[in-house]
C-alpha positions as CSV (number, residue, x, y, z in Angstrom):
1,M,-11.7,-24.9,12.6
2,S,-11.8,-25.7,8.8
3,I,-15.4,-24.2,7.7
4,A,-16.4,-23.3,4.1
5,H,-15.5,-19.9,3.0
6,Q,-17.9,-17.6,0.7
7,T,-16.2,-15.5,-2.2
8,A,-17.8,-14.6,-5.4
9,K,-16.6,-14.6,-8.8
10,S,-17.9,-13.8,-12.2
11,D,-18.2,-16.7,-15.1
12,P,-16.6,-14.5,-17.9
13,T,-18.9,-16.2,-20.8
14,S,-21.8,-14.9,-18.9
15,S,-23.4,-11.9,-20.3
16,A,-24.2,-10.8,-16.6
17,A,-20.0,-10.5,-16.1
18,G,-19.8,-7.8,-18.5
19,S,-23.0,-5.7,-17.0
20,T,-23.2,-3.7,-13.9
21,N,-26.8,-4.8,-13.5
22,R,-28.8,-4.5,-10.6
23,S,-30.5,-7.4,-10.7
24,D,-26.9,-10.1,-10.2
25,D,-25.2,-8.2,-7.0
26,F,-22.9,-12.1,-7.1
27,G,-24.1,-12.5,-3.6
28,A,-22.9,-9.2,-2.3
29,A,-26.0,-7.8,-0.2
30,A,-26.3,-10.8,1.4
31,L,-22.6,-11.3,3.0
32,V,-22.7,-8.0,3.4
33,D,-26.4,-9.0,5.3
34,E,-24.9,-11.8,7.2
35,L,-22.2,-9.4,8.3
36,R,-24.3,-6.8,9.6
37,R,-26.7,-9.2,11.3
38,S,-23.3,-10.2,13.6
39,F,-22.3,-7.3,14.7
40,D,-25.5,-6.1,15.3
41,A,-25.4,-9.0,17.7
42,G,-22.2,-7.9,19.3
43,R,-20.1,-10.8,18.8
44,T,-17.0,-8.2,17.8
45,K,-16.8,-6.2,20.3
46,S,-15.6,-7.9,22.9
47,Y,-11.3,-7.9,23.7
48,A,-11.8,-11.5,23.6
49,W,-12.5,-12.0,20.3
50,R,-10.3,-9.4,19.5
51,V,-7.3,-10.7,20.6
52,E,-9.2,-14.1,19.5
53,Q,-8.7,-13.0,16.1
54,L,-5.1,-11.3,16.5
55,K,-4.1,-14.7,17.2
56,G,-5.4,-16.2,13.9
57,L,-3.6,-13.7,11.9
58,K,-0.3,-14.6,14.0
59,R,-0.9,-18.3,13.2
60,M,-2.1,-17.8,10.1
61,L,1.2,-16.0,8.9
62,S,2.8,-18.8,10.7
63,E,1.7,-22.2,9.8
64,R,1.0,-21.3,6.0
65,E,3.9,-18.5,5.2
66,A,5.5,-21.3,2.5
67,D,2.1,-20.6,0.9
68,I,1.8,-17.2,1.3
69,L,5.1,-17.3,-0.7
70,E,4.5,-20.0,-3.1
71,A,1.3,-17.4,-4.2
72,L,3.4,-14.1,-4.2
73,A,6.5,-16.0,-6.5
74,A,3.5,-17.2,-9.0
75,D,1.2,-14.0,-9.1
76,V,3.8,-11.4,-9.4
77,G,7.6,-12.9,-9.7
78,K,8.3,-11.5,-5.7
79,P,11.7,-13.4,-4.6
80,R,11.5,-15.5,-1.7
81,L,13.4,-13.5,1.1
82,E,11.4,-10.1,-0.3
83,G,8.2,-11.6,-0.3
84,Y,9.0,-12.9,3.2
85,S,10.6,-9.1,4.7
86,T,7.9,-7.1,2.6
87,E,4.6,-8.9,3.1
88,V,5.0,-12.1,6.1
89,A,7.7,-10.3,8.0
90,Y,6.6,-6.6,8.4
91,T,2.7,-8.8,8.9
92,M,3.4,-10.2,11.6
93,G,5.0,-6.7,13.2
94,E,1.8,-4.9,12.8
95,V,-0.3,-8.2,14.1
96,V,2.7,-8.4,17.3
97,Q,2.9,-4.9,18.2
98,A,-1.5,-4.5,18.2
99,L,-1.5,-7.8,20.2
100,K,0.5,-5.6,22.6
101,S,-1.4,-2.4,22.5
102,L,-4.9,-3.7,21.9
103,R,-5.7,-3.4,25.8
104,S,-4.8,0.1,25.6
105,W,-6.1,1.1,22.5
106,M,-9.8,0.1,23.6
107,E,-9.2,1.9,27.1
108,P,-11.3,5.2,27.0
109,D,-9.3,8.4,27.0
110,R,-10.3,11.1,30.1
111,V,-10.0,14.0,29.6
112,S,-10.2,17.9,31.6
113,T,-13.6,19.2,32.4
114,P,-15.1,22.0,32.9
115,L,-15.8,23.7,35.9
116,V,-19.1,24.4,34.7
117,V,-19.9,20.6,34.6
118,Q,-18.4,18.9,37.2
119,P,-18.5,17.0,39.1
120,G,-19.0,15.0,35.9
121,Q,-16.4,13.2,34.0
122,S,-15.3,13.4,30.4
123,H,-14.3,10.6,28.6
124,I,-13.9,9.7,24.3
125,H,-15.1,6.3,24.0
126,K,-13.8,3.6,21.5
127,D,-16.2,2.2,19.7
128,P,-16.4,0.1,16.1
129,L,-17.7,1.4,12.9
130,G,-20.0,-1.5,12.0
131,V,-19.3,-3.6,8.8
132,V,-16.1,-2.2,6.8
133,L,-14.9,-2.9,3.3
134,I,-11.3,-3.4,2.4
135,I,-10.3,-3.4,-1.2
136,S,-6.8,-4.2,-1.8
137,P,-4.5,-4.4,-4.9
138,W,-1.6,-6.5,-6.4
139,N,1.6,-5.0,-6.2
140,Y,1.5,-6.8,-1.8
141,P,-1.6,-8.4,-2.4
142,F,-0.7,-10.2,1.1
143,Q,0.6,-7.7,3.8
144,L,-2.0,-4.3,2.0
145,C,-4.4,-6.9,2.6
146,V,-4.3,-8.2,5.8
147,G,-2.6,-5.4,7.4
148,P,-5.5,-2.8,6.6
149,L,-7.8,-5.9,8.4
150,I,-5.7,-5.9,11.6
151,G,-6.8,-2.8,12.2
152,A,-10.0,-3.4,11.5
153,L,-10.3,-6.5,13.2
154,A,-8.5,-4.6,16.5
155,A,-10.8,-2.0,16.1
156,G,-14.4,-4.5,16.5
157,N,-15.3,-4.4,13.6
158,C,-17.2,-7.2,10.8
159,A,-14.9,-6.8,7.4
160,V,-15.0,-7.6,3.4
161,V,-11.6,-8.4,2.0
162,K,-12.0,-8.0,-1.5
163,P,-8.7,-8.7,-2.9
164,S,-7.1,-7.5,-6.9
165,E,-8.1,-9.8,-9.5
166,V,-4.6,-9.4,-10.8
167,T,-3.2,-12.0,-8.6
168,P,-5.0,-15.2,-8.7
169,E,-3.4,-17.1,-6.6
170,T,-3.0,-14.9,-4.0
171,S,-6.5,-13.8,-3.7
172,A,-7.5,-17.7,-4.0
173,L,-5.1,-17.9,-1.2
174,L,-6.6,-15.5,0.9
175,S,-10.1,-16.8,-0.3
176,Q,-8.8,-20.1,1.9
177,L,-7.4,-19.1,4.8
178,L,-8.5,-15.9,6.0
179,P,-11.7,-18.6,7.0
180,Q,-9.7,-21.3,8.4
181,Y,-8.6,-18.9,10.5
182,L,-10.8,-15.8,11.3
183,D,-14.2,-16.1,12.7
184,P,-16.6,-16.4,9.3
185,S,-19.5,-14.8,10.1
186,C,-17.4,-11.5,10.6
187,V,-14.8,-11.8,8.0
188,K,-15.8,-12.6,4.1
189,V,-13.5,-12.4,1.2
190,F,-15.3,-11.4,-2.4
191,E,-13.2,-12.7,-4.9
192,G,-13.6,-10.9,-8.6
193,G,-13.1,-8.7,-10.9
194,V,-14.7,-5.1,-11.7
195,P,-18.1,-6.4,-12.2
196,E,-18.2,-7.7,-8.4
197,T,-15.9,-5.3,-7.5
198,T,-18.8,-2.7,-8.7
199,A,-21.7,-4.7,-7.1
200,I,-20.0,-4.9,-3.8
201,L,-19.5,-0.7,-4.1
202,E,-23.3,-0.8,-4.1
203,Q,-23.9,-2.0,-0.3
204,R,-23.9,0.3,2.3
205,F,-20.9,0.1,4.7
206,D,-19.7,2.2,7.9
207,H,-16.1,2.3,6.4
208,I,-14.1,2.0,3.2
209,F,-10.3,1.6,2.9
210,Y,-8.5,1.2,-0.3
211,T,-5.2,1.2,-1.6
212,G,-4.7,1.5,-5.4
213,N,-4.4,4.6,-8.1
214,G,-6.3,7.5,-8.2
215,K,-8.8,6.8,-10.7
216,V,-10.4,3.7,-9.0
217,G,-9.8,6.2,-5.7
218,R,-12.5,8.2,-7.4
219,I,-14.7,6.1,-8.1
220,V,-15.0,4.6,-4.8
221,M,-14.8,7.4,-3.6
222,A,-18.2,8.7,-5.6
223,A,-19.9,5.0,-4.9
224,A,-18.9,5.8,-0.7
225,A,-20.9,9.5,-1.0
226,K,-23.6,7.8,-2.1
227,H,-24.5,6.6,1.2
228,L,-22.2,9.4,3.3
229,T,-19.5,6.5,3.6
230,P,-16.2,7.7,4.9
231,V,-13.6,6.7,2.7
232,T,-9.0,5.7,3.7
233,L,-7.6,6.2,0.3
234,E,-4.3,4.9,-0.4
235,L,-3.4,5.8,-3.8
236,G,0.7,7.1,-5.1
237,G,1.9,9.0,-7.4
238,K,5.3,10.1,-8.0
239,S,7.8,10.6,-4.9
240,P,10.7,12.3,-6.0
241,C,14.3,11.9,-4.8
242,I,16.9,15.0,-4.2
243,V,20.3,14.2,-4.2
244,D,21.9,17.1,-3.0
245,A,25.8,18.1,-3.8
246,E,26.8,16.8,-0.1
247,A,25.3,14.0,-0.4
248,N,27.3,10.5,0.8
249,L,27.2,9.3,-2.8
250,D,27.8,5.8,-1.7
251,V,25.0,5.3,0.7
252,A,22.8,6.9,-1.5
253,V,23.0,5.1,-4.7
254,K,22.3,2.0,-2.9
255,R,19.7,3.2,-0.6
256,I,17.9,4.5,-3.7
257,A,18.4,1.2,-5.6
258,W,17.1,-0.7,-2.8
259,G,13.7,1.3,-2.7
260,K,13.7,1.8,-6.2
261,W,13.8,-2.0,-7.7
262,S,12.6,-3.9,-4.8
263,N,9.3,-5.7,-6.3
264,A,11.0,-4.7,-9.6
265,G,9.8,-0.8,-8.6
266,Q,5.7,-1.8,-8.3
267,T,5.8,0.6,-4.6
268,C,3.6,3.1,-4.3
269,V,6.8,4.3,-2.0
270,A,9.5,4.0,-4.4
271,P,11.4,6.7,-5.6
272,D,9.8,7.5,-9.0
273,Y,12.6,10.3,-10.1
274,V,15.6,11.7,-8.8
275,L,16.5,15.4,-9.0
276,V,20.5,15.3,-8.8
277,H,22.4,18.6,-7.7
278,R,24.2,18.9,-11.8
279,D,28.0,19.3,-9.3
280,V,27.4,15.3,-8.4
281,H,25.2,13.9,-11.7
282,D,27.7,12.0,-12.8
283,A,29.2,10.7,-10.3
284,F,25.9,9.7,-8.8
285,V,24.4,8.2,-12.3
286,R,28.3,6.5,-12.6
287,K,27.9,4.9,-9.2
288,L,24.1,3.9,-9.4
289,C,24.7,2.1,-12.5
290,D,27.3,-0.1,-10.1
291,T,25.1,-0.4,-7.6
292,V,23.3,-2.3,-10.1
293,R,25.4,-4.7,-11.2
294,D,26.6,-5.3,-7.8
295,F,22.9,-6.3,-6.7
296,W,21.8,-8.0,-9.1
297,G,24.9,-8.5,-11.7
298,D,25.6,-8.0,-15.4
299,D,22.0,-9.7,-15.9
300,P,19.6,-8.9,-13.3
301,Q,16.9,-11.9,-15.4
302,Q,19.1,-14.8,-13.9
303,S,19.4,-13.2,-10.7
304,K,17.1,-15.2,-8.1
305,D,16.9,-11.5,-6.8
306,Y,15.0,-9.7,-9.0
307,G,11.9,-9.2,-9.6
308,R,9.0,-9.5,-12.6
309,V,6.3,-6.9,-14.3
310,V,2.9,-7.9,-12.8
311,N,1.7,-8.7,-16.6
312,A,2.0,-8.4,-20.1
313,R,-0.4,-5.1,-20.3
314,H,1.9,-3.6,-17.9
315,H,4.9,-4.7,-19.2
316,Q,3.4,-2.8,-22.1
317,R,2.9,0.6,-20.8
318,L,6.3,0.4,-19.3
319,M,8.4,-0.1,-22.4
320,K,6.5,2.7,-24.1
321,L,8.2,5.0,-21.6
322,M,11.5,3.9,-22.1
323,D,12.8,6.5,-25.0
324,S,12.3,9.3,-22.4
325,G,15.6,9.6,-22.5
326,D,19.3,8.1,-22.8
327,I,19.4,4.9,-21.2
328,A,23.0,5.0,-18.5
329,I,22.4,0.9,-18.3
330,G,19.2,-1.3,-18.6
331,G,16.7,-1.0,-20.8
332,R,16.3,-4.9,-22.2
333,A,13.1,-6.6,-21.2
334,D,11.4,-9.8,-22.3
335,E,7.5,-9.8,-22.4
336,A,6.9,-13.4,-22.3
337,D,8.8,-13.8,-18.9
338,R,7.0,-10.3,-17.6
339,Y,11.0,-8.9,-17.0
340,I,12.4,-5.3,-17.7
341,A,15.6,-4.8,-16.2
342,P,16.4,-2.6,-13.8
343,T,16.8,1.3,-16.0
344,V,18.6,3.9,-15.0
345,L,17.3,6.8,-17.2
346,T,19.2,10.1,-18.3
347,N,18.6,13.2,-20.4
348,V,15.1,13.1,-19.4
349,S,12.7,16.1,-20.4
350,P,10.5,17.1,-17.5
351,D,7.7,17.1,-19.3
352,S,8.4,13.6,-21.4
353,P,6.1,10.9,-21.0
354,V,7.8,9.0,-18.1
355,M,7.4,11.8,-16.4
356,A,3.7,12.3,-17.0
357,E,2.8,9.7,-14.9
358,E,3.6,7.1,-12.3
359,I,6.0,5.1,-13.6
360,F,5.6,1.8,-11.1
361,G,7.9,-0.4,-12.5
362,P,11.7,-1.0,-12.5
363,L,12.8,2.6,-15.2
364,L,14.3,5.6,-12.9
365,P,14.6,8.9,-14.6
366,V,17.3,10.8,-13.4
367,L,17.5,14.7,-13.2
368,K,19.7,17.7,-13.6
369,V,19.0,20.5,-10.7
370,D,20.7,23.8,-9.9
371,D,20.5,23.7,-6.8
372,V,18.2,22.1,-3.4
373,D,15.6,25.4,-4.0
374,A,15.0,24.5,-7.7
375,A,14.6,20.8,-6.4
376,I,12.4,21.9,-4.1
377,R,10.5,24.5,-6.5
378,F,10.4,21.4,-9.8
379,V,8.4,19.1,-6.4
380,N,5.7,22.1,-5.3
381,E,4.7,22.5,-9.0
382,R,3.4,19.4,-8.9
383,D,1.1,16.9,-7.1
384,K,1.5,16.3,-3.7
385,P,3.3,12.7,-3.4
386,L,3.2,9.7,-1.1
387,A,6.6,9.7,-0.3
388,L,9.9,12.0,-0.8
389,Y,13.4,11.3,0.3
390,V,16.2,13.9,0.5
391,F,19.8,12.8,0.7
392,S,22.3,15.0,2.1
393,E,25.1,15.3,4.7
394,N,24.1,18.8,6.0
395,E,21.0,18.7,8.7
396,S,20.1,21.8,7.7
397,V,18.9,21.1,3.9
398,G,16.6,17.8,5.3
399,R,15.0,20.6,7.0
400,E,14.4,22.7,5.1
401,V,12.7,20.2,2.5
402,M,11.0,18.8,5.0
403,E,9.5,22.1,5.9
404,R,9.0,23.6,2.4
405,T,7.8,20.7,0.7
406,S,3.9,18.7,1.3
407,S,4.2,14.2,1.3
408,G,2.4,12.0,3.1
409,G,5.2,10.7,4.4
410,A,9.2,11.3,4.0
411,A,13.3,9.5,5.1
412,I,16.1,11.5,5.4
413,N,19.5,9.9,4.2
414,H,17.1,6.6,3.3
415,T,14.2,5.4,1.7
416,W,11.0,3.2,2.7
417,M,12.1,3.3,6.1
418,H,8.9,5.6,7.5
419,L,7.2,2.7,7.1
420,A,9.2,0.2,9.2
421,V,8.1,2.7,12.2
422,H,5.0,0.9,13.3
423,D,3.5,3.9,15.2
424,L,3.9,6.6,12.6
425,P,1.1,6.7,10.6
426,F,1.6,6.0,7.2
427,G,-1.1,7.8,4.4
428,G,-1.4,10.4,1.4
429,V,-2.1,14.0,1.5
430,G,-3.1,15.4,-1.7
431,E,-3.8,13.4,-4.7
432,S,-2.0,10.9,-3.4
433,G,-4.9,9.7,-1.0
434,M,-6.3,11.0,2.3
435,G,-6.5,8.7,5.6
436,A,-3.6,6.9,7.7
437,Y,-3.2,3.6,9.0
438,H,-0.2,1.5,10.2
439,G,0.3,0.6,14.4
440,K,-2.1,2.7,16.6
441,A,-3.7,4.9,13.7
442,S,-5.1,1.4,12.0
443,F,-7.2,1.0,14.9
444,D,-8.3,4.3,15.1
445,V,-9.0,4.5,11.0
446,F,-11.7,1.7,12.3
447,T,-12.8,3.5,15.7
448,H,-15.6,5.6,16.1
449,H,-14.1,8.7,18.8
450,K,-17.8,8.9,21.3
451,S,-17.1,12.0,23.7
452,V,-19.2,10.9,26.7
């Protein structure tokens, strides 16, 4: 069905565009009111409606794959295979699982009833929350928008989707496609920058789902507090990678390189730095540099499989971190092409600028540690990361790291792989976020579990 979409964009030349004046809310209040009426009418609650929306997303992924990949390439320079695997195929997996499992997710759970209230029965009902807001980031601008939306629709909610203004082609495509494939009276796309985001956050929602950095996460949480709105914050941080003396280095370097330099390092769970046992440090660095050449050639700028930094501002930020250590490989850059080579930094001080913030780019510091205990202490002295990785052929080392550290998620002898398991909830802890989603957890985060 072809239905006109509803979006809001600011005119950068107008005074309202640079203001948070409530006199111009860019249509945010009216948009939310319309969704509230649709929800109150009971439109979204049936199993049939939910399945129709999920099937619509499935058709969209299949029919508009080429358009999605083209937008991703234009916005973030994402290679075609990488865009397909991490954005289209991954999202399709989430939709397929939701369609397969939705009926069981919706069923009330029966719990045991104590003798004192017999012959009554006790159940947990799964009620939709109402009208929810999803604010998505620029690094995976399609998957991190549609992924949470799958959970919101499966749970029977109306939703406002706010794509990132940093990726305008993907934002415009979502604004075009979602009203074509979903119920436009229950799903709205709200485009724009800071003024529009401020306006939409002033509205009352039943849940806000935000993916991005901690600074904006605090702003979202403060706005939600005015209405006592619950939030899910998918943030980030410096995800460490520990390489033990007993690690299989040939395997470790390939999996770390893939996890780090996919999407040019702009992934919230990418290894941010590596702590390597000093006995294998030099061999690890040598093999890692060889792997970079094997994966992307002597000149990764010419590789069709290597991505780009999102914009000039982030390019400049990353270049300021380049002097934090000795360059073992990489270091070359081309701001006009938004290119920074896969770069390995050695002899990095723990107090250097590259260790003071989430890198979110293709720079990888490698630091020596005396043993696993020293690596664990190093990790625990810092904020809890979104992900943590450990490489060792000694199973007891992996168990020890898992038991003595706290992180949103973790993997042993690989990177990212916990995200590939849809039944594993994904989320942060502490500074790396709150709440979780993926699979049934996506349904649950947008559901009120009502005791009856």
